[in-house]
C-alpha positions in Angstrom: 0.0 0.0 0.0 2.9 2.3 0.8 4.2 1.8 -2.7 1.0 3.3 -4.2 1.0 6.2 -1.8 4.6 7.0 -2.7 3.7 6.6 -6.4 0.9 9.2 -6.0 3.3 11.5 -4.2 5.7 11.0 -7.1 3.1 12.0 -9.6 2.5 15.2 -7.6 6.2 16.0 -7.9 6.5 15.0 -11.6 3.3 16.8 -12.6 4.4 20.2 -11.2 4.5 22.9 -13.9 8.3 23.2 -13.7 9.0 19.5 -13.9 6.5 18.9 -16.8 8.2 21.7 -18.8 11.6 20.1 -17.9 10.3 16.7 -19.0 9.1 18.0 -22.3 12.4 19.8 -23.0 14.3 16.6 -21.9 12.3 14.4 -24.2 12.7 16.7 -27.2 16.5 17.2 -26.7 17.0 13.5 -26.0 15.2 12.6 -29.3 17.3 15.0 -31.3 20.6 13.8 -29.7 19.5 10.2 -30.1 18.9 10.4 -33.8 22.1 12.3 -34.6 24.5 9.6 -35.7 27.3 8.9 -33.3 26.0 10.7 -30.3 23.5 8.8 -28.1 22.3 8.8 -24.5 25.7 8.9 -22.7 26.7 12.0 -24.7 23.3 13.7 -24.3 23.2 13.2 -20.5 27.0 14.0 -20.2 26.5 17.3 -22.0 23.5 18.4 -20.0 24.8 17.3 -16.6 27.1 20.3 -16.0 24.5 22.6 -17.5 21.8 21.3 -15.2 24.1 21.7 -12.2 25.3 25.2 -13.1 21.7 26.4 -13.8 20.9 25.7 -10.1 18.2 23.2 -10.7 16.9 21.3 -7.7 18.1 17.7 -7.4 14.7 16.3 -8.4 14.3 18.5 -11.4 17.9 17.8 -12.5 17.5 14.1 -12.4 14.1 14.3 -14.2 15.8 16.3 -17.0 18.6 13.7 -17.3 16.2 10.7 -17.1 13.9 12.2 -19.8 16.9 12.9 -22.0 18.0 9.3 -21.6 14.5 8.1 -22.6 14.4 10.4 -25.5 17.7 9.2 -26.8 16.5 5.6 -26.7 13.5 6.6 -28.8 15.5 8.9 -31.1 18.2 6.4 -32.0 15.8 4.6 -34.4 15.2 7.6 -36.7 18.6 7.8 -38.4 18.9 4.0 -38.2 15.7 3.5 -40.3 15.9 6.5 -42.6 19.7 6.6 -43.3 20.9 3.2 -42.1 23.2 4.9 -39.6 22.6 4.0 -36.0 22.0 7.0 -33.7 23.7 5.1 -30.9 25.1 1.6 -30.2 21.7 0.3 -29.0 20.1 1.2 -32.4 22.6 -1.0 -34.4 20.2 -4.0 -34.4 17.3 -1.7 -35.5 19.3 -0.8 -38.6 19.3 -4.4 -39.8 15.6 -4.4 -40.7 14.6 -0.8 -40.3 16.6 0.5 -43.3 15.6 -2.3 -45.6 12.0 -1.5 -44.8 12.7 2.2 -45.6 14.1 1.1 -49.0 10.9 -0.8 -49.6 9.0 2.5 -49.0 7.8 1.3 -45.6 9.8 3.8 -43.5 6.6 5.2 -42.0 5.5 1.8 -40.8 9.0 1.0 -39.4 9.1 4.3 -37.5 5.5 3.7 -36.2 6.1 0.2 -35.0 9.4 1.3 -33.4 7.6 4.1 -31.5 4.8 1.8 -30.3 7.1 -1.0 -29.3 9.4 1.5 -27.5 6.3 2.7 -25.6 5.2 -0.8 -24.6 8.7 -1.9 -23.6 9.2 1.2 -21.5 5.8 0.8 -19.9 6.4 -2.8 -18.9 9.8 -2.0 -17.5 8.6 1.1 -15.5 5.8 -1.1 -14.1 8.6 -3.6 -13.1 10.4 -0.8 -11.3 7.3 0.1 -9.3 6.7 -3.6 -8.4 10.3 -4.8 -7.8 12.5 -1.8 -6.9 11.2 -1.3 -3.3 11.5 -5.1 -2.6 15.0 -5.1 -4.0 15.8 -2.0 -1.9 14.7 -3.8 1.3 16.6 -6.9 0.4 19.7 -4.9 -0.4 19.8 -3.4 3.1 21.3 -6.7 4.1 24.3 -5.9 2.0 27.5 -5.1 3.9 31.0 -4.3 2.5 31.8 -8.0 1.6 28.6 -8.3 -0.3 29.1 -5.0 -2.1 32.7 -6.1 -3.0 31.4 -9.4 -4.4 28.6 -7.6 -6.3 31.0 -5.2 -8.0 33.2 -8.1 -9.0 30.1 -9.7 -10.5 29.2 -6.5 -12.3 32.7 -6.2 -13.8 32.6 -9.9 -14.9 29.2 -9.4 -16.4 30.4 -6.3 -18.3 33.4 -8.1 -19.8 31.5 -11.3 -20.8 28.4 -9.6 -22.2 30.4 -7.5 -24.6 31.4 -10.7 -26.3 32.6 -9.0 -29.5 35.5 -7.3 -27.7 35.9 -9.0 -24.3 39.6 -8.4 -23.9 39.4 -4.7 -24.9 36.3 -4.3 -22.7 38.1 -5.6 -19.7 41.2 -3.5 -20.4 38.9 -0.5 -20.8 37.3 -1.2 -17.4 40.8 -1.6 -15.8 41.8 1.8 -17.2 38.7 3.2 -15.5 39.6 1.4 -12.2 43.1 2.9 -12.4 41.8 6.4 -12.9 39.9 6.2 -9.6 43.2 5.9 -7.8 44.4 9.4 -8.8 44.2 11.8 -5.9 44.6 11.5 -2.1 44.4 8.1 -0.6 41.4 8.3 1.8 43.1 6.0 4.4 46.7 7.1 4.5 46.5 10.7 3.0 49.2 9.8 0.5 49.1 11.5 -2.9 48.7 9.0 -5.7 49.5 9.7 -9.4 49.0 13.4 -9.0 52.4 14.4 -10.5 52.6 17.1 -7.9 49.7 19.0 -9.6 47.4 20.5 -7.0 44.5 20.4 -9.5 44.7 16.5 -9.3 44.8 16.2 -5.5 41.0 15.5 -5.4 41.3 13.2 -8.4 39.8 13.5 -11.8 36.2 15.0 -11.5 33.6 12.7 -12.9 32.0 15.3 -15.2 35.3 16.2 -16.8 36.1 12.5 -17.5 32.7 12.0 -19.1 32.8 15.1 -21.2 36.3 14.4 -22.4 35.8 10.8 -23.2 32.5 11.1 -24.9 31.9 14.6 -26.2 35.5 15.7 -27.2 36.5 12.4 -28.6 33.2 12.3 -30.5 33.9 15.7 -32.0 37.3 14.4 -33.3 35.6 11.3 -34.8 32.9 13.4 -36.4 35.4 15.7 -38.0 37.5 12.7 -39.2 34.5 11.0 -40.7 32.9 14.0 -42.3 31.4 13.2 -45.7 28.6 14.3 -47.9 26.1 12.5 -50.0 23.9 10.8 -47.5 20.3 11.2 -48.6 17.3 10.6 -46.3 14.5 8.5 -47.6 11.6 11.0 -47.9 8.9 8.8 -49.1 7.8 7.2 -45.9 4.6 5.7 -47.1 1.8 5.2 -44.5 2.6 6.4 -41.0 0.6 3.8 -39.1 0.8 0.1 -38.9 -2.4 -1.9 -39.4 -4.0 -3.9 -36.5 -2.9 -7.1 -38.2 0.7 -5.9 -38.4 0.7 -4.8 -34.8 -0.6 -8.2 -33.5 1.9 -9.9 -35.8 4.6 -8.2 -33.6 2.7 -8.3 -30.3 4.4 -11.4 -28.7 7.7 -10.3 -30.0 7.2 -7.0 -28.2 6.2 -8.7 -24.9 9.1 -11.2 -25.0 11.6 -8.5 -25.8 10.3 -6.2 -23.1 10.8 -8.9 -20.4 14.2 -9.8 -21.8 15.3 -6.1 -22.0 14.0 -5.4 -18.5 16.0 -8.2 -16.9 19.2 -7.5 -18.9 18.8 -3.8 -17.8 18.7 -4.8 -14.2 22.1 -6.5 -14.5 24.8 -4.0 -13.5 27.0 -3.2 -16.5 24.8 -4.8 -19.2 22.8 -2.1 -20.9 20.5 -1.5 -23.9 23.0 -2.5 -26.6 23.2 -6.0 -25.2 19.5 -6.3 -24.6 18.7 -5.3 -28.2 21.1 -7.8 -29.6 19.9 -10.7 -27.4 16.2 -9.9 -28.2 16.9 -9.6 -31.9 18.7 -13.0 -32.1 16.1 -14.7 -29.9 13.2 -13.5 -32.1 15.1 -14.4 -35.2 15.4 -18.0 -33.9 11.8 -18.2 -32.8 10.6 -16.9 -36.2 12.0 -20.1 -37.8 12.4 -20.2 -41.6 9.2 -18.1 -42.2 10.7 -14.7 -41.7 12.3 -11.7 -43.4 14.8 -10.8 -40.7 17.7 -8.8 -42.2 15.6 -8.0 -45.3 12.9 -5.9 -43.8 10.8 -7.6 -41.1 8.7 -5.5 -38.7 9.5 -7.9 -35.9 13.2 -7.1 -36.6 12.5 -3.5 -35.7 10.0 -4.2 -32.8 12.4 -6.6 -31.0 15.5 -4.4 -30.5 13.4 -1.2 -30.0 11.3 -2.8 -27.3 14.4 -4.3 -25.6 16.6 -1.3 -25.6 13.9 0.9 -24.0 12.9 -1.7 -21.5 16.6 -2.1 -20.6 17.1 1.6 -20.3 14.3 1.7 -17.7 15.4 -1.5 -16.0 18.9 -0.1 -15.5 17.4 2.4 -13.0 16.8 -0.5 -10.5 20.4 -1.2 -9.6 21.1 2.5 -9.7 18.4 3.4 -7.2 18.5 0.3 -5.0 22.2 -0.6 -4.9 24.0 2.5 -6.1 25.4 0.5 -9.1 25.0 1.6 -12.7 22.9 -0.7 -14.9 24.3 1.1 -18.0 26.9 3.7 -19.0 24.2 6.4 -18.9 23.0 5.5 -15.4 26.7 5.7 -14.4 26.6 9.4 -15.5 23.4 9.9 -13.6 25.0 8.5 -10.4 27.6 11.2 -10.9 24.8 13.7 -11.2 23.3 12.6 -7.8 26.7 12.8 -6.1 27.1 16.4 -7.3 24.1 17.1 -5.1 25.6 15.0 -2.2 23.0 12.3 -2.7 24.3 8.7 -2.6 22.1 6.2 -4.6 21.4 3.0 -2.7 18.9 1.3 -0.4 18.6 4.2 2.0 17.7 6.5 -0.9 14.1 5.2 -0.8 13.7 6.4 2.8 16.1 9.4 2.7 15.0 10.9 -0.6 11.6 9.5 -1.6 10.7 12.6 -3.5 13.6 12.1 -5.9 13.1 8.4 -6.3 9.3 8.5 -6.9 9.5 11.7 -8.8 12.0 10.0 -11.1 9.9 6.9 -11.5 6.7 8.8 -12.3 8.6 11.1 -14.7 9.5 8.0 -16.7 5.8 7.2 -17.1 5.1 10.8 -18.2 8.1 10.9 -20.5 7.0 7.6 -22.2 3.6 9.1 -23.1 5.1 12.4 -24.2 7.6 10.6 -26.5 4.9 8.5 -28.1 3.0 11.6 -29.1 6.1 13.5 -29.9 7.8 11.0 -32.2 5.0 9.9 -34.6 3.8 13.4 -35.9 7.3 14.9 -36.1 8.9 12.4 -38.4 9.2 15.0 -41.2 10.8 17.5 -38.9 13.3 14.9 -37.6 14.4 14.1 -41.2 15.2 17.8 -41.8 17.2 18.1 -38.6 19.4 15.2 -39.8 20.6 17.4 -42.6 22.5 19.8 -40.1 26.0 20.3 -41.6 28.9 18.8 -39.6 30.6 22.2 -39.6 27.7 23.5 -37.5 27.1 20.4 -35.3 30.7 19.9 -34.1 31.3 23.5 -32.8 28.0 23.5 -31.0 29.0 20.3 -29.1 32.4 21.8 -28.3 31.0 25.2 -27.0 28.3 23.6 -24.9 30.8 21.2 -23.3 33.4 24.0 -22.6 30.8 26.3 -21.1 29.4 23.5 -18.9 32.9 22.4 -17.6 34.1 26.0 -17.0 31.0 26.9 -15.1 31.7 24.2 -12.4 35.1 25.3 -11.1 35.9 28.3 -13.3 39.5 27.0 -13.9 41.2 26.8 -17.3 43.0 23.6 -16.1 39.6 21.8 -16.5 39.4 22.9 -20.1 42.9 21.6 -20.8 42.1 18.4 -19.0 39.0 17.6 -21.1 41.1 18.2 -24.2 43.8 15.7 -23.0 41.2 13.2 -21.9 39.3 13.7 -25.2 42.5 13.0 -27.3 43.2 9.8 -25.2 39.5 8.8 -25.6 39.8 9.4 -29.4 42.9 7.1 -29.6 41.2 4.4 -27.5 38.1 4.5 -29.7 40.3 4.3 -32.9 41.8 1.2 -31.3 38.2 -0.1 -30.8 38.2 0.2 -27.1 34.6 0.7 -25.9 34.1 3.7 -23.6 31.2 2.4 -21.6 33.4 -0.2 -19.7 35.9 2.6 -18.9 33.3 4.9 -17.3 31.7 2.0 -15.5 35.1 1.0 -14.2 35.6 4.5 -13.0 32.3 4.6 -11.2 32.7 1.2 -9.7 36.4 1.6 -8.8 36.0 3.8 -5.8 33.2 1.6 -4.4 35.4 -1.5 -5.0 38.3 0.0 -3.1 36.2 1.4 -0.2 34.2 -1.8 0.4 37.3 -4.0 0.1 39.1 -1.9 2.8 36.0 -1.7 5.0 35.6 -5.5 4.8 39.2 -6.1 5.7 39.0 -3.6 8.5 36.0 -5.4 10.0 37.8 -8.8 9.8 41.2 -7.4 10.9 42.8 -8.3 7.6 41.2 -11.8 7.3 40.5 -12.3 3.6 38.0 -15.1 4.3 35.3 -12.4 4.9 35.3 -11.7 1.2 33.9 -15.1 0.4 32.1 -16.0 3.7 28.4 -16.0 3.4 25.7 -17.2 1.0 25.3 -13.9 -1.0 29.1 -13.4 -1.5 29.6 -17.1 -2.5 26.7 -16.9 -5.0 28.0 -13.6 -6.6 31.7 -14.7 -6.7 30.8 -18.1 -8.2 28.5 -16.3 -10.7 31.3 -14.1 -11.7 33.7 -17.1 -12.1 31.0 -18.9 -14.1 30.5 -15.9 -16.4 34.3 -15.5 -17.0 35.2 -19.2 -17.4 32.3 -21.0 -19.1 31.8 -19.1 -22.4 35.5 -19.6 -23.5 35.3 -23.3 -22.5 32.1 -23.7 -24.6 33.7 -22.0 -27.5 36.8 -24.2 -27.2 34.7 -27.4 -27.0 32.7 -26.3 -30.2 36.0 -25.7 -32.0 37.4 -29.1 -31.0 34.3 -30.8 -32.3 34.7 -29.2 -35.7 
């Protein structure tokens, strides 16, 4: 009963005039950012994070802005995928496989329509899951102590490396780089300076916002400038905008299955929408059997990844709110946003900051409805915005990033630092190192060290505390299983051939 009372209070917060306006702005900006090739939710949230903070928004309004931008990006990523065959972000890659072939057949309108509807249903199911399961998980997670959190973070890092199966070694190395970056600054226990090079600006470590802006926005500008080309033409003949009732029900069970899959993948710390969309697409392709047009223009091939990535995006809020762990790279940025306001995500957040938690959850409901009505009628406008010249887009991103960073500490060192980090990020991306594991490693690194030290302090240096207990054993064995089993299965399959 308390859950429904809190939900009603959340709607009171989210439906205030200011927060409704913020939600509308966030949905629109998110949709634009999501559909621009190469940007995506992490970039959208990272760019707006310092602006939201410097504008003096209250914590609830700031987190609603970032959450609605996140939702908008997950919706918007499909637009350039379908019309141009260029994924707006990584999660929209699978949408391209069938969305663009449908556009070539003159069915872009139907593809855009089914993607909007499936995104809506996927998000709705996932948000309902948050309402039903998040408080229960929060109560359960109160039993977590330093050893359990340490084991959970190890499990999250293992999940991250194994789920990104295309580049597992690079993913793990990227996460390790993120872990290393958390060691820069003053050691909290001994007071010793670590890797600061006697630079007073680094005594407090690398600020989270600077790392995110440098790695994602600045490196993205460099990649955009490098890959600038002309000649891409949007498909203007979109045909009928709405799918028929028969076509919708043809995709219905695909949408339901993909929503459930996406939600549970999103709950896994470190997994994310990209993984969810890939798993759902491959599952539906197998279930369809031989009677399918997957890869050639099947509406189910659009519905599956679009449902999954939106459900996953919403599901990723559960580990963020209940355990303080990022369910995706974007929620890692949002954890940083909360810490800017001295709010620590975790089980006590439901009791300490219920207005923020339930305001956020209800704003997801509202954003989902807004995005459905925003996306379908504005397809023609979105196509025109895609024609923004690169020489206009890149400077806008650079200026917004610089203003946001400088407004936090008002030091030129921060501007030089984001350029250096941006260049390093550019080099890593050229070497095909994924950035999401790095930022997740950075977010998890401090928690890993703090909980390891706390656990060892409790046990007076006895390492058995790290694997003593049912929860720690399950998590550590799960991490070991995730790391060891897939390579063994692959090796056995190779030996049979």
